[in-house]
All heavy atoms as an XYZ file, in Angstrom:
721
protein
N     -12.162     -9.458    -22.500
C     -12.475     -8.827    -21.262
C     -11.510     -7.699    -21.079
O     -10.291     -7.815    -21.184
C     -12.332     -9.844    -20.120
C     -12.694     -9.328    -18.816
S     -12.715    -10.725    -17.674
C     -12.500     -9.903    -16.170
N     -12.021     -6.463    -20.827
C     -11.208     -5.294    -20.656
C     -10.536     -5.267    -19.247
O     -11.067     -5.778    -18.294
C     -12.082     -4.011    -20.780
N      -9.286     -4.754    -19.289
C      -8.584     -4.690    -17.981
C      -9.171     -3.557    -17.098
O      -9.655     -2.597    -17.613
C      -7.094     -4.376    -18.311
N      -9.101     -3.805    -15.862
C      -9.577     -2.797    -14.889
C      -8.597     -1.678    -14.623
O      -7.396     -1.952    -14.407
C      -9.895     -3.522    -13.605
S     -10.554     -2.469    -12.295
N      -8.975     -0.482    -14.733
C      -8.092      0.663    -14.509
C      -8.021      0.948    -12.974
O      -9.025      1.301    -12.367
C      -8.494      1.898    -15.228
C      -7.575      3.059    -15.088
O      -6.429      2.824    -14.715
O      -7.993      4.234    -15.370
N      -6.872      0.771    -12.373
C      -6.748      0.954    -10.956
C      -5.872      2.133    -10.618
O      -5.497      2.377     -9.457
C      -6.205     -0.330    -10.226
C      -4.853     -0.724    -10.760
C      -7.218     -1.438    -10.336
C      -4.216     -1.890     -9.980
N      -5.486      2.892    -11.676
C      -4.662      4.089    -11.428
C      -5.323      5.082    -10.541
O      -6.544      5.408    -10.718
C      -4.318      4.732    -12.749
C      -3.336      5.883    -12.637
C      -2.859      6.388    -13.977
C      -1.795      7.429    -13.702
N      -1.139      7.828    -14.953
N      -4.642      5.561     -9.487
C      -5.242      6.528     -8.596
C      -6.113      5.944     -7.512
O      -6.591      6.684     -6.655
N      -6.305      4.712     -7.502
C      -7.148      3.994     -6.490
C      -6.411      3.875     -5.169
O      -5.168      3.696     -5.194
C      -7.585      2.647     -6.942
C      -8.395      2.664     -8.187
C      -9.793      3.150     -7.956
N     -10.586      3.063     -9.190
C     -11.875      2.997     -9.207
N     -12.543      3.111     -8.097
N     -12.494      2.982    -10.373
N      -7.021      3.975     -4.074
C      -6.420      3.885     -2.765
C      -6.485      2.451     -2.231
O      -7.599      1.932     -2.159
C      -7.045      4.833     -1.771
N      -5.378      1.845     -1.840
C      -5.336      0.457     -1.401
C      -4.525      0.307     -0.163
O      -3.515      0.992     -0.021
C      -4.690     -0.442     -2.459
C      -5.456     -0.431     -3.810
O      -6.459     -1.133     -3.930
N      -5.038      0.445     -4.738
N      -4.961     -0.531      0.782
C      -4.200     -0.927      1.924
C      -3.837     -2.370      1.799
O      -4.746     -3.217      1.533
C      -4.995     -0.699      3.227
C      -5.469      0.733      3.428
C      -4.186     -1.276      4.419
C      -6.439      0.945      4.559
N      -2.559     -2.670      1.932
C      -2.086     -4.073      1.804
C      -1.405     -4.398      3.113
O      -0.349     -3.851      3.469
C      -1.091     -4.257      0.611
C      -0.697     -5.723      0.561
C      -1.743     -3.837     -0.702
N      -2.088     -5.252      3.919
C      -1.479     -5.711      5.114
C      -0.622     -6.909      4.756
O      -0.882     -7.650      3.859
C      -2.542     -6.098      6.212
O      -3.339     -7.148      5.712
C      -3.378     -4.958      6.581
N       0.530     -7.015      5.497
C       1.463     -8.078      5.109
C       2.337     -7.597      3.980
O       2.971     -8.445      3.286
N       2.471     -6.277      3.697
C       3.201     -5.787      2.540
C       4.708     -5.749      2.837
O       5.462     -5.245      1.970
C       2.680     -4.417      2.160
N       5.173     -6.131      3.996
C       6.538     -6.112      4.346
C       7.393     -7.114      3.684
O       8.629     -7.001      3.655
N       6.787     -8.152      3.084
C       7.579     -9.223      2.399
C       6.598    -10.171      1.635
O       5.380    -10.039      1.743
C       8.352    -10.040      3.463
O       7.479    -10.722      4.327
N       7.250    -11.013      0.892
C       6.497    -12.067      0.167
C       5.398    -11.606     -0.753
O       5.471    -10.668     -1.497
N       4.270    -12.406     -0.726
C       3.099    -12.116     -1.620
C       2.540    -10.674     -1.372
O       2.233    -10.045     -2.344
C       2.049    -13.193     -1.407
C       2.512    -14.541     -1.854
C       0.732    -12.824     -2.157
C       1.635    -15.670     -1.558
N       2.485    -10.278     -0.129
C       1.945     -8.919      0.192
C       2.780     -7.875     -0.438
O       2.259     -6.867     -1.029
N       4.120     -8.029     -0.372
C       5.044     -7.011     -1.045
C       4.843     -7.089     -2.550
O       4.841     -6.041     -3.148
C       6.475     -7.320     -0.597
C       7.522     -6.495     -1.312
C       7.321     -4.983     -1.079
C       8.903     -6.919     -0.840
N       4.785     -8.278     -3.100
C       4.615     -8.327     -4.542
C       3.304     -7.718     -5.017
O       3.248     -6.995     -6.043
C       4.636     -9.864     -4.972
N       2.230     -7.912     -4.229
C       0.966     -7.308     -4.542
C       1.060     -5.762     -4.494
O       0.612     -5.052     -5.335
C      -0.133     -7.837     -3.685
C      -1.500     -7.182     -3.885
C      -2.061     -7.385     -5.337
C      -2.460     -7.655     -2.799
N       1.630     -5.270     -3.366
C       1.778     -3.852     -3.195
C       2.571     -3.207     -4.277
O       2.219     -2.169     -4.875
C       2.353     -3.527     -1.804
N       3.681     -3.865     -4.704
C       4.509     -3.391     -5.782
C       3.754     -3.390     -7.097
O       3.842     -2.423     -7.901
C       5.821     -4.223     -5.905
C       6.779     -3.630     -6.871
O       7.041     -2.387     -6.827
O       7.339     -4.413     -7.662
N       3.005     -4.411     -7.345
C       2.165     -4.512     -8.571
C       1.164     -3.381     -8.624
O       1.008     -2.714     -9.672
C       1.412     -5.863     -8.686
C       0.613     -5.999     -9.917
S      -0.705     -7.275     -9.747
C      -1.759     -6.497     -8.573
N       0.525     -3.083     -7.500
C      -0.419     -1.983     -7.452
C       0.263     -0.636     -7.727
O      -0.275      0.213     -8.454
C      -1.139     -1.975     -6.116
C      -2.099     -3.093     -5.859
C      -2.484     -3.145     -4.385
C      -3.337     -2.943     -6.716
N       1.494     -0.428     -7.148
C       2.210      0.810     -7.446
C       2.582      0.915     -8.912
O       2.475      1.985     -9.436
C       3.475      0.846     -6.556
C       3.287      1.109     -5.059
C       4.591      0.925     -4.287
C       2.775      2.545     -4.909
N       3.053     -0.200     -9.466
C       3.393     -0.195    -10.895
C       2.224      0.170    -11.774
O       2.375      0.797    -12.863
C       3.943     -1.557    -11.326
C       5.247     -1.929    -10.658
C       6.464     -1.116    -11.046
O       6.514     -0.539    -12.102
N       7.332     -0.939    -10.095
N       1.012     -0.221    -11.367
C      -0.250      0.137    -12.138
C      -0.708      1.549    -11.821
O      -1.727      1.965    -12.395
C      -1.261     -0.900    -11.762
N      -0.028      2.263    -10.914
C      -0.470      3.663    -10.628
C      -1.358      3.838     -9.441
O      -1.887      4.917     -9.201
N      -1.596      2.768     -8.644
C      -2.447      2.886     -7.440
C      -1.673      3.479     -6.338
O      -0.464      3.368     -6.204
C      -2.948      1.483     -7.022
O      -3.920      1.025     -7.849
N      -2.389      4.152     -5.360
C      -1.845      4.592     -4.132
C      -1.869      3.502     -3.169
O      -2.912      2.674     -3.113
C      -2.633      5.789     -3.622
C      -2.656      6.965     -4.526
O      -1.712      7.109     -5.349
O      -3.589      7.778     -4.454
N      -0.795      3.253     -2.419
C      -0.754      2.095     -1.529
C      -0.234      2.398     -0.189
O       0.747      3.146      0.005
C       0.199      0.968     -2.167
C       0.294     -0.245     -1.289
C      -0.254      0.626     -3.540
N      -0.933      1.908      0.854
C      -0.473      1.849      2.278
C       0.197      0.511      2.489
O      -0.509     -0.493      2.332
C      -1.600      2.109      3.255
C      -1.091      1.967      4.675
C      -2.217      3.458      3.044
N       1.479      0.514      2.825
C       2.156     -0.746      3.170
C       1.957     -0.915      4.646
O       2.561     -0.198      5.438
C       3.659     -0.569      2.908
C       4.067     -0.757      1.481
C       3.653      0.170      0.510
C       4.970     -1.750      1.119
C       4.088     -0.006     -0.803
C       5.333     -1.893     -0.186
C       4.915     -1.029     -1.150
N       1.133     -1.901      5.037
C       0.883     -2.104      6.460
C       1.481     -3.469      6.898
O       1.138     -4.484      6.294
C      -0.623     -2.073      6.709
N       2.391     -3.379      7.840
C       2.987     -4.635      8.313
C       3.712     -4.334      9.575
O       4.003     -3.180      9.922
C       4.040     -5.162      7.251
C       4.230     -6.658      7.363
O       4.320     -7.173      8.514
O       4.301     -7.302      6.311
N       3.938     -5.358     10.343
C       4.680     -5.237     11.619
C       6.126     -4.905     11.404
O       6.734     -4.073     12.048
C       4.609     -6.539     12.397
C       5.380     -6.629     13.689
C       4.913     -5.581     14.668
C       5.281     -8.013     14.296
N       6.700     -5.447     10.307
C       8.097     -5.246     10.042
C       8.393     -5.296      8.563
O       8.223     -6.301      7.935
C       8.925     -6.341     10.711
C      10.401     -6.147     10.630
O      10.893     -5.058     10.280
N      11.173     -7.167     10.938
N       8.811     -4.157      8.020
C       9.106     -4.113      6.587
C      10.555     -4.582      6.387
O      11.484     -4.103      6.953
C       9.012     -2.667      6.026
C       7.610     -1.997      6.014
C       7.709     -0.640      5.341
C       6.599     -2.869      5.235
N      10.646     -5.619      5.543
C      11.983     -6.120      5.200
C      12.661     -5.113      4.254
O      12.051     -4.182      3.737
C      11.901     -7.449      4.541
C      11.508     -8.573      5.403
C      11.639     -9.884      4.696
N      11.530    -10.940      5.667
C      11.556    -12.180      5.353
N      11.709    -12.547      4.051
N      11.442    -13.145      6.232
N      13.958     -5.276      4.062
C      14.805     -4.384      3.280
C      14.201     -4.118      1.888
O      14.175     -3.031      1.407
C      16.223     -4.880      3.212
C      17.228     -3.959      2.523
C      17.311     -2.551      3.153
C      18.576     -4.612      2.503
N      13.778     -5.196      1.279
C      13.220     -5.060     -0.099
C      11.935     -4.285     -0.125
O      11.715     -3.493     -1.066
C      13.048     -6.458     -0.773
C      12.130     -7.366     -0.075
C      12.847     -8.332      0.917
O      13.934     -7.976      1.409
O      12.300     -9.349      1.218
N      11.132     -4.321      0.986
C       9.931     -3.524      1.008
C      10.286     -2.065      1.280
O       9.731     -1.157      0.635
C       9.042     -4.007      2.143
N      11.270     -1.831      2.119
C      11.733     -0.417      2.342
C      12.263      0.176      1.089
O      12.056      1.354      0.742
C      12.757     -0.410      3.431
C      12.149     -0.692      4.811
C      13.249     -0.704      5.881
C      12.617     -1.040      7.230
N      13.571     -1.111      8.330
N      13.001     -0.642      0.257
C      13.510     -0.156     -0.965
C      12.428      0.162     -1.957
O      12.447      1.222     -2.630
C      14.404     -1.239     -1.615
C      15.065     -0.745     -2.889
C      16.215     -0.015     -3.018
C      14.578     -1.005     -4.176
N      16.410      0.175     -4.409
C      15.431     -0.421     -5.107
C      13.474     -1.737     -4.717
C      15.287     -0.478     -6.524
C      13.269     -1.803     -6.087
C      14.155     -1.145     -6.924
N      11.386     -0.667     -2.000
C      10.242     -0.403     -2.879
C       9.521      0.934     -2.503
O       9.241      1.777     -3.340
C       9.269     -1.572     -2.841
O       9.903     -2.741     -3.296
C       8.017     -1.291     -3.728
N       9.319      1.097     -1.208
C       8.656      2.333     -0.740
C       9.496      3.513     -1.018
O       8.973      4.513     -1.575
C       8.404      2.234      0.834
C       8.008      3.544      1.401
C       7.332      1.140      1.143
N      10.792      3.461     -0.768
C      11.683      4.571     -1.002
C      11.736      4.928     -2.553
O      11.723      6.059     -2.887
C      13.052      4.297     -0.512
C      13.994      5.493     -0.658
C      15.340      5.207     -0.038
O      15.745      4.083      0.207
N      16.097      6.282      0.199
N      11.852      3.920     -3.378
C      11.914      4.094     -4.795
C      10.731      4.889     -5.312
O      10.805      5.817     -6.073
C      12.065      2.807     -5.514
O      13.254      2.142     -5.068
C      12.120      2.952     -7.031
N       9.529      4.447     -4.873
C       8.297      5.100     -5.354
C       8.082      6.425     -4.725
O       7.501      7.335     -5.279
C       7.054      4.205     -5.141
C       7.037      3.040     -6.049
N       6.657      3.147     -7.353
C       7.401      1.734     -5.926
C       6.717      2.004     -7.999
N       7.185      1.110     -7.116
N       8.487      6.614     -3.478
C       8.331      7.923     -2.742
C       9.191      9.002     -3.341
O       8.872     10.157     -3.196
C       8.713      7.720     -1.269
O       7.823      6.827     -0.688
N      10.329      8.651     -3.982
C      11.260      9.622     -4.556
C      10.849     10.127     -5.925
O      11.471     11.034     -6.421
C      12.702      9.049     -4.602
C      13.325      8.796     -3.274
C      14.669      8.070     -3.438
C      13.483     10.062     -2.466
N       9.799      9.582     -6.530
C       9.357      9.946     -7.840
C       8.931     11.385     -7.846
O       8.260     11.911     -6.956
C       8.192      9.119     -8.300
O       7.726      9.550     -9.524
N       9.360     12.123     -8.864
C       9.035     13.576     -8.975
C       7.844     13.840     -9.925
O       7.477     14.928    -10.114
C      10.273     14.344     -9.480
O      10.700     13.822    -10.723
C      11.405     14.314     -8.465
N       7.298     12.700    -10.490
C       6.141     12.895    -11.406
C       4.960     13.289    -10.639
O       4.641     12.793     -9.564
C       5.878     11.596    -12.127
C       6.993     11.176    -13.043
C       6.585      9.787    -13.706
O       5.408      9.601    -13.909
O       7.524      9.041    -13.993
N       4.202     14.291    -11.174
C       2.980     14.792    -10.475
C       1.992     13.654    -10.391
O       1.157     13.620     -9.420
C       2.399     15.933    -11.298
N       1.919     12.743    -11.258
C       0.938     11.669    -11.287
C       1.411     10.386    -10.541
O       0.796      9.397    -10.596
C       0.519     11.262    -12.696
O       1.670     10.764    -13.382
N       2.614     10.509     -9.935
C       3.157      9.337     -9.235
C       2.214      8.855     -8.093
O       1.585      9.657     -7.437
C       4.540      9.607     -8.648
N       2.182      7.551     -7.862
C       1.362      7.016     -6.761
C       1.860      7.495     -5.404
O       3.016      7.801     -5.215
C       1.528      5.523     -6.882
C       2.085      5.235     -8.258
C       2.802      6.508     -8.624
N       0.892      7.612     -4.480
C       1.291      7.960     -3.093
C       1.563      6.657     -2.380
O       0.858      5.683     -2.503
C       0.028      8.680     -2.424
C       0.318      8.951     -0.981
C      -0.273      9.922     -3.165
N       2.655      6.699     -1.558
C       3.009      5.545     -0.784
C       3.069      5.916      0.695
O       3.577      6.982      0.994
C       4.457      5.009     -1.191
C       4.798      3.811     -0.380
C       4.483      4.738     -2.642
N       2.492      5.124      1.583
C       2.545      5.373      3.003
C       2.875      4.109      3.697
O       2.472      2.999      3.237
C       1.224      5.929      3.498
C       1.261      6.398      4.904
C       0.022      7.243      5.284
O      -0.328      8.057      4.501
O      -0.534      6.966      6.324
N       3.601      4.151      4.798
C       3.945      3.023      5.588
C       3.296      3.098      6.962
O       3.312      4.118      7.565
C       5.463      2.893      5.758
C       5.810      1.731      6.681
C       6.177      2.745      4.444
N       2.605      2.012      7.332
C       2.004      1.913      8.614
C       2.489      0.592      9.297
O       2.127     -0.442      8.795
C       0.523      1.948      8.526
O      -0.083      1.903      9.807
N       3.270      0.727     10.307
C       3.735     -0.503     10.995
C       2.743     -0.878     12.085
O       2.611     -0.206     13.107
C       5.130     -0.257     11.561
C       6.183     -0.047     10.401
C       7.617     -0.065     10.885
O       7.888     -0.396     12.032
O       8.417      0.239     10.093
N       2.016     -1.962     11.776
C       1.015     -2.426     12.740
C       1.274     -3.911     13.027
O       1.876     -4.586     12.262
C      -0.415     -2.283     12.119
C      -0.635     -3.101     10.913
C      -0.738     -0.803     11.931
C      -2.003     -3.281     10.470
N       0.677     -4.367     14.090
C       0.643     -5.799     14.397
C      -0.636     -6.324     13.890
O      -1.705     -6.030     14.472
C       0.831     -6.041     15.903
O       2.016     -5.393     16.354
C       0.946     -7.500     16.221
N      -0.603     -6.984     12.747
C      -1.892     -7.471     12.130
C      -2.614     -8.396     13.071
O      -3.790     -8.455     13.136
C      -1.581     -8.149     10.804
C      -2.839     -8.631     10.199
C      -0.894     -7.148      9.868
N      -1.922     -9.171     13.876
C      -2.541    -10.125     14.751
C      -3.399     -9.393     15.852
O      -4.361     -9.914     16.338
C      -1.498    -10.971     15.494
C      -0.812    -11.978     14.591
C       0.251    -12.778     15.367
N       1.274    -11.895     15.940
C       2.390    -11.492     15.357
N       2.586    -11.887     14.117
N       3.214    -10.796     15.984
N      -2.992     -8.196     16.220
C      -3.656     -7.427     17.329
C      -4.573     -6.365     16.820
O      -5.449     -5.936     17.563
C      -2.594     -6.828     18.236
C      -1.644     -7.882     18.861
O      -2.139     -9.063     19.053
O      -0.543     -7.549     19.160
N      -4.356     -5.856     15.630
C      -5.087     -4.717     15.115
C      -5.740     -5.099     13.816
O      -5.056     -5.551     12.945
C      -4.184     -3.473     14.967
C      -4.974     -2.268     14.432
C      -3.466     -3.122     16.222
N      -7.047     -4.842     13.731
C      -7.723     -5.092     12.451
C      -7.336     -3.969     11.438
O      -7.035     -2.859     11.798
C      -9.237     -5.093     12.651
C      -9.701     -6.194     13.530
C      -9.465     -7.588     12.917
O      -9.545     -7.751     11.680
N      -9.155     -8.539     13.746
N      -7.335     -4.290     10.138
C      -7.003     -3.305      9.152
C      -7.863     -2.088      9.226
O      -7.390     -0.990      8.902
C      -7.049     -3.923      7.783
N      -9.090     -2.235      9.607
C     -10.043     -1.111      9.712
C      -9.478     -0.054     10.682
O      -9.856      1.147     10.592
C     -11.400     -1.534     10.117
C     -12.107     -2.345      9.086
C     -11.753     -3.866      9.064
O     -11.093     -4.282     10.075
O     -12.071     -4.523      8.144
N      -8.652     -0.463     11.660
C      -8.125      0.499     12.623
C      -7.161      1.498     11.930
O      -6.887      2.547     12.500
C      -7.394     -0.229     13.724
N      -6.717      1.179     10.740
C      -5.870      2.141     10.019
C      -6.644      3.271      9.490
O      -6.119      4.360      9.307
C      -5.206      1.420      8.844
C      -4.103      0.468      9.090
C      -3.709     -0.313      7.808
C      -2.896      1.198      9.653
N      -7.939      3.109      9.156
C      -8.715      4.141      8.493
C      -8.646      5.472      9.187
O      -8.440      6.484      8.542
C     -10.150      3.692      8.253
C     -10.277      2.455      7.343
C     -11.395      1.652      7.413
C      -9.330      2.174      6.389
C     -11.512      0.561      6.575
C      -9.440      1.075      5.539
C     -10.581      0.279      5.621
O     -10.699     -0.792      4.829
N      -8.906      5.554     10.543
C      -8.894      6.857     11.163
C      -7.560      7.556     11.077
O      -7.477      8.811     11.146
C      -9.248      6.588     12.601
C      -9.977      5.205     12.578
C      -9.286      4.470     11.455
N      -6.415      6.798     10.938
C      -5.154      7.421     10.982
C      -4.750      7.938      9.579
O      -3.782      8.690      9.451
C      -4.113      6.436     11.432
O      -3.909      5.388     10.494
N      -5.502      7.605      8.533
C      -5.174      8.025      7.204
C      -5.799      9.365      6.875
O      -6.933      9.593      7.303
C      -5.675      6.957      6.177
C      -5.048      5.596      6.324
C      -5.721      4.666      5.372
C      -3.543      5.564      6.121
N      -5.053     10.235      6.232
C      -5.645     11.585      5.959
C      -6.501     11.562      4.740
O      -6.737     10.441      4.116
C      -4.574     12.614      5.857
C      -3.560     12.356      4.716
O      -3.966     11.809      3.690
O      -2.374     12.685      4.881
N      -7.027     12.676      4.263
C      -8.027     12.765      3.229
C      -7.504     12.292      1.827
O      -8.295     11.931      0.973
C      -8.496     14.186      3.025
O      -7.353     15.017      2.694
N      -6.140     12.104      1.681
C      -5.651     11.564      0.421
C      -6.234     10.155      0.185
O      -6.292      9.681     -0.950
C      -4.158     11.429      0.407
C      -3.386     12.717      0.482
C      -1.931     12.451      0.525
N      -1.629     11.677      1.746
C      -0.421     11.232      2.013
N       0.601     11.439      1.206
N      -0.216     10.608      3.150
N      -6.569      9.480      1.266
C      -6.931      8.070      1.208
C      -8.424      7.858      1.202
O      -8.886      6.733      1.210
C      -6.306      7.277      2.376
C      -4.844      7.372      2.255
C      -3.985      8.257      2.886
C      -3.971      6.592      1.433
N      -2.697      8.014      2.556
C      -2.650      7.019      1.652
C      -4.194      5.560      0.542
C      -1.564      6.417      0.946
C      -3.098      4.998     -0.133
C      -1.781      5.439      0.132
N      -9.215      8.903      1.127
C     -10.698      8.743      1.132
C     -11.189      8.739     -0.274
O     -10.869      9.673     -1.024
C     -11.286      9.846      1.965
N     -12.008      7.820     -0.634
C     -12.302      6.602      0.046
C     -11.234      5.523     -0.222
O     -10.536      5.544     -1.266
C     -13.615      6.164     -0.537
C     -13.567      6.612     -1.956
C     -12.788      7.938     -1.897
N     -11.051      4.590      0.652
C     -10.170      3.466      0.385
C     -10.930      2.479     -0.500
O     -12.069      2.098     -0.268
C      -9.780      2.740      1.709
C      -9.071      1.434      1.431
C      -8.937      3.631      2.612
N     -10.307      2.142     -1.623
C     -10.998      1.326     -2.631
C     -10.814     -0.191     -2.316
O     -11.707     -0.946     -2.669
C     -10.388      1.623     -4.012
C     -10.703      3.028     -4.447
O     -11.922      3.355     -4.571
O      -9.817      3.823     -4.587
N      -9.726     -0.577     -1.659
C      -9.588     -2.003     -1.387
C      -8.590     -2.236     -0.220
O      -7.688     -1.420     -0.032
C      -8.937     -2.748     -2.617
N      -8.882     -3.205      0.559
C      -7.960     -3.648      1.615
C      -7.662     -5.117      1.362
O      -8.580     -5.937      1.274
C      -8.657     -3.478      3.035
O      -8.979     -2.109      3.173
C      -7.712     -3.908      4.098
N      -6.375     -5.450      1.250
C      -5.943     -6.765      0.999
C      -4.980     -7.272      2.121
O      -4.138     -6.513      2.527
C      -5.235     -6.844     -0.349
C      -6.167     -6.583     -1.518
S      -5.219     -5.879     -2.901
C      -5.818     -4.188     -2.765
N      -5.217     -8.480      2.629
C      -4.434     -9.025      3.720
C      -3.660    -10.247      3.253
O      -4.276    -11.191      2.741
C      -5.309     -9.351      4.935
O      -5.916     -8.210      5.411
N      -2.338    -10.182      3.503
C      -1.473    -11.343      3.240
C      -0.522    -11.467      4.394
O       0.561    -10.843      4.443
C      -0.690    -11.162      1.929
C      -1.641    -11.277      0.726
C      -2.166    -10.098      0.215
C      -1.936    -12.515      0.190
C      -3.075    -10.209     -0.843
C      -2.843    -12.586     -0.824
C      -3.383    -11.457     -1.341
O      -4.281    -11.570     -2.356
N      -0.913    -12.242      5.410
C      -0.024    -12.392      6.586
C      -0.188    -13.781      7.128
O      -1.015    -14.571      6.780
C      -0.309    -11.378      7.654
C      -1.744    -11.159      8.000
C      -2.584    -10.335      7.335
C      -2.512    -11.803      8.985
N      -3.850    -10.343      7.901
C      -3.867    -11.248      8.927
C      -2.304    -12.725      9.974
C      -4.898    -11.674      9.747
C      -3.309    -13.115     10.831
C      -4.591    -12.552     10.669
């Protein structure tokens, strides 16, 4: 079975501030996907991951964005209008909270 190429795909990961959500978001970044880290509170390790990937000078580096939302009060779809054209279309939304 061939591996799926996810490089350049746009993904929103809710719960990306820590734990499984952070691990998933980091895995997507390592594979070359663009990732929105959506969470109420990003822990230090999530902020470090975002900063590390944001500082890349490679032209093909993944795009990283942070959106601090209350997942309990706002559905992930509410993020879509706030994202600019870099994120169109969003290929996947994953929730871990």
